[in-house]
TIMAR-989823 format. One line per 4 residues: number of its first residue (from 0); for each residue x, y, z of C-alpha. Coordinates in Angstrom, 3 decimals, padded with zeros to 6 digits. Example, Ala and Ser with C-alpha at 12.3 -4.5 7.8 and 13.67 -1.06 7.14 Angstrom:
0) 012.300 -004.500 007.800; 013.670 -001.060 007.140
END
This chain:
0) 000.232 -000.152 000.329; 001.472 003.331 -001.082; 000.299 006.534 000.932; 000.720 010.005 -000.598
4) 003.459 012.010 001.384; 001.281 014.843 001.614; -000.790 012.977 003.367; 000.923 011.904 006.162
8) 000.528 014.455 009.026; -003.321 013.778 008.903; -002.495 009.822 009.609; -002.331 009.081 013.767
12) -000.057 006.240 013.214; 003.581 006.101 014.661; 004.388 002.654 012.459; 003.374 005.265 009.284
16) 005.672 008.044 010.251; 008.313 005.408 011.560; 007.846 004.535 007.817; 008.139 007.595 006.457
20) 011.434 008.571 007.791; 013.248 005.600 007.049; 012.395 005.563 003.458; 012.435 009.267 002.712
24) 015.936 010.957 001.586; 016.499 014.269 001.233; 017.979 015.280 -002.141; 021.829 015.137 -000.806
28) 021.074 011.047 000.042; 021.060 011.479 003.787; 018.152 010.160 005.481; 015.634 011.558 008.169
32) 015.446 008.250 010.584; 014.963 008.734 014.062; 013.768 007.700 017.191; 011.753 008.960 020.695
36) 014.418 007.686 023.141; 017.340 008.105 021.122; 019.228 010.874 023.161; 018.006 009.659 026.593
40) 021.492 009.374 028.142; 022.059 013.037 026.777; 019.019 015.071 027.316; 019.722 014.053 031.377
44) 022.898 016.086 030.795; 021.639 018.728 028.799; 018.864 019.120 031.029; 021.263 019.682 034.214
48) 023.856 022.033 031.784; 020.619 024.314 031.230; 019.137 024.502 034.423; 023.045 025.103 036.445
52) 023.639 028.101 033.824; 020.236 029.250 033.162; 019.718 029.206 029.639; 016.119 030.072 028.561
56) 016.265 029.750 024.508; 016.732 026.439 022.768; 017.089 025.260 019.547; 016.947 022.152 017.869
60) 018.774 021.447 014.585; 017.729 018.805 011.925; 015.274 017.218 014.002; 013.659 014.569 011.422
64) 010.001 013.926 012.900; 010.840 016.079 016.070; 010.083 013.272 018.465; 013.721 013.661 020.162
68) 012.761 017.362 020.353; 009.412 016.324 022.388; 011.406 013.727 024.694; 013.683 017.169 025.451
72) 010.628 019.699 025.855; 009.135 017.405 028.358; 012.215 016.608 030.356; 012.719 020.262 030.053
76) 009.132 020.773 031.020; 008.976 018.811 034.336; 011.767 021.244 035.561; 009.504 024.149 035.859
80) 012.008 026.235 033.849; 010.676 029.164 032.059; 012.034 028.900 028.609; 011.025 029.204 024.692
84) 012.057 026.097 022.802; 012.244 026.211 019.041; 012.833 023.043 016.242; 013.869 024.046 012.595
88) 014.467 021.058 009.527; 014.768 022.327 006.360; 014.250 018.898 004.963; 010.707 018.335 006.989
92) 009.360 021.196 005.020; 007.743 019.140 001.660; 005.409 020.606 -001.017; 002.664 019.678 -003.271
96) 001.891 021.007 -006.587; -001.153 020.030 -009.220; -003.589 017.403 -009.189; -002.235 015.119 -012.034
100) 000.094 014.912 -011.841; 000.715 015.619 -008.014; 004.276 016.418 -007.427; 005.738 016.521 -003.684
104) 008.505 018.898 -003.716; 011.525 019.084 -001.193; 012.744 022.384 -000.080; 014.968 022.887 -002.516
108) 012.427 022.481 -005.262; 013.255 019.282 -006.329; 010.543 016.644 -006.842; 010.766 013.526 -004.972
112) 008.054 011.839 -006.339; 004.849 012.122 -008.139; 001.205 010.745 -008.414; -000.715 010.218 -011.394
116) -003.959 008.779 -010.697; -002.696 007.294 -007.574; 000.151 005.747 -009.385; 003.407 006.874 -007.803
120) 006.187 007.633 -009.954; 009.468 007.715 -008.118; 013.579 006.801 -008.405; 014.754 006.611 -005.282
124) 014.734 003.746 -003.559; 012.816 001.930 -005.876; 013.979 -001.079 -008.027; 013.537 -002.332 -011.827
128) 010.921 -004.554 -010.122; 008.700 -001.567 -010.634; 009.208 -000.065 -014.293; 005.985 001.789 -014.348
132) 006.495 003.393 -011.383; 010.107 004.683 -012.716; 008.913 005.871 -016.093; 007.017 007.794 -014.738
136) 009.272 009.680 -012.569; 011.438 009.683 -015.603; 009.035 011.022 -018.096; 007.415 013.983 -015.973
140) 009.504 014.551 -012.653; 011.806 017.143 -014.263; 008.789 019.306 -016.644; 007.966 022.636 -015.551
144) 004.794 023.354 -013.549; 003.258 026.900 -012.728; 000.675 025.340 -009.985; 000.709 027.406 -006.545
148) 003.060 025.003 -004.147; 000.704 024.104 -000.791; 003.347 023.211 001.849; 003.509 020.909 004.862
152) 005.430 020.049 007.581; 006.767 016.267 008.207; 006.828 016.473 012.074; 004.991 013.952 014.000
156) 001.693 014.267 014.908; 002.620 014.974 018.557; 005.287 017.664 017.763; 002.346 019.174 015.252
160) 000.413 019.545 018.005; 002.462 020.945 020.439; 003.856 023.443 017.392; -000.370 024.243 017.234
164) -000.329 024.950 021.030; 002.490 027.343 020.526; 004.554 025.547 023.207; 007.234 024.322 020.395
168) 007.976 026.787 018.042; 008.973 026.489 014.386; 012.340 028.085 012.689; 013.129 028.594 008.752
172) 016.698 027.520 009.612; 019.197 026.232 007.274; 022.134 025.550 009.357; 024.391 025.943 006.142
176) 022.978 029.436 005.184; 020.715 031.095 007.997; 022.514 033.745 010.131; 020.869 034.268 013.337
180) 023.472 035.833 015.636; 022.933 035.914 019.750; 019.682 034.068 018.966; 019.874 031.080 021.013
184) 021.364 030.062 024.837; 021.340 026.110 023.774; 022.190 024.681 020.205; 021.576 021.224 019.761
188) 023.085 019.591 016.503; 022.933 015.903 016.549; 023.515 013.319 013.514; 023.586 015.569 011.119
192) 027.292 017.254 010.542; 029.301 014.085 009.801; 032.299 013.528 007.925; 030.198 011.251 005.788
196) 027.471 013.254 004.846; 029.364 016.793 004.377; 032.752 017.829 002.778; 035.132 019.884 005.287
200) 034.163 023.827 003.531; 030.499 022.778 004.212; 030.690 021.418 007.768; 032.811 024.567 008.527
204) 030.484 026.989 007.472; 027.800 025.217 009.160; 029.484 025.582 012.817; 030.354 029.035 011.934
208) 026.483 029.541 011.806; 025.424 027.788 014.694; 028.366 029.107 016.987; 027.326 032.570 015.824
212) 023.415 031.848 016.716; 024.588 031.129 020.505; 024.306 034.198 022.654; 027.387 034.548 025.205
216) 027.617 031.971 027.130; 025.505 029.843 025.259; 025.845 026.180 025.084; 026.163 023.788 021.810
220) 025.517 020.077 021.772; 027.055 018.513 018.661; 027.293 014.628 018.353; 026.302 011.648 016.787
224) 024.643 008.252 017.569; 026.793 005.026 016.285; 024.988 002.127 014.839; 025.076 000.334 017.980
228) 022.718 002.746 019.449; 025.339 004.697 021.546; 025.721 008.262 021.738; 028.860 010.302 021.322
232) 028.648 014.102 021.830; 030.029 017.555 023.185; 028.801 020.044 025.120; 030.745 023.333 024.423
236) 030.156 026.933 025.830; 030.686 029.966 024.119; 032.484 032.770 025.267; 033.763 035.572 022.991
240) 034.244 033.759 019.408; 035.383 030.829 020.728; 034.344 027.438 022.548; 034.950 025.635 025.580
244) 034.433 022.206 026.123; 032.142 021.588 029.280; 031.393 017.696 029.022; 031.760 015.019 026.353
248) 029.946 011.807 026.436; 031.626 008.853 024.955; 034.207 009.477 022.660; 032.949 012.784 022.085
252) 031.926 014.551 018.780; 033.934 013.695 015.681; 034.437 017.245 014.862; 036.509 017.969 018.071
256) 039.813 018.834 016.174; 038.036 020.628 013.918; 036.083 022.576 017.098; 039.624 022.699 018.553
260) 041.144 024.569 015.718; 038.662 026.774 014.523; 036.910 027.934 018.323; 039.861 026.501 020.343
264) 037.156 024.171 022.126
END
């Protein structure tokens, strides 16, 4: 059974959401898979640091479905701290254009998939066992279209409820291009800036934007989750234009040397 991706936010099945975030790939080839309890150990440390340093403006970057953001939000809310909580993910926003075919468009304007009378046209993740699906994509995906694009967010339905209630706020943020100087006091960036995803120049640009988005004394949490489920991250505090390492989990972030070189962390 195939569900149109623009209908997903209206569904209430956790299974469907899990399927989407395992099978939807961004145009740079990175996946959006995540799980609710993925950062349980890191969240406890983050809450302690946020409380001790009185950090009140939180930004979770590249959140995929947002379920890990929701877990952190709930843990922070239980402490009674007064804070603002923002999330962002450039690739959580998709657009729908037209009726026949219906085109599903990513944030960069690329057609990810399309539907002709309910028949799926797609290339990525589709084998030669589905020649019609591959042919429809080849035939129609590159054609120009003039229909208006209606945008929707592929966040978990509970995350969307928190957004509608104003408990969590979304921000339009591209870690490689957006400058939001001195805006946040705690920024989390997990499983995004990995060496196997992006070249050095892109990672350096993203790190610079993340650090600039921190207020003086703000903290950056950065790292990744390995295939065995273990988290490896570093917590860095901003002082001037530099970063000081507060705490490491596991072997720390794989960007440790780059951070030390560029920011003295």
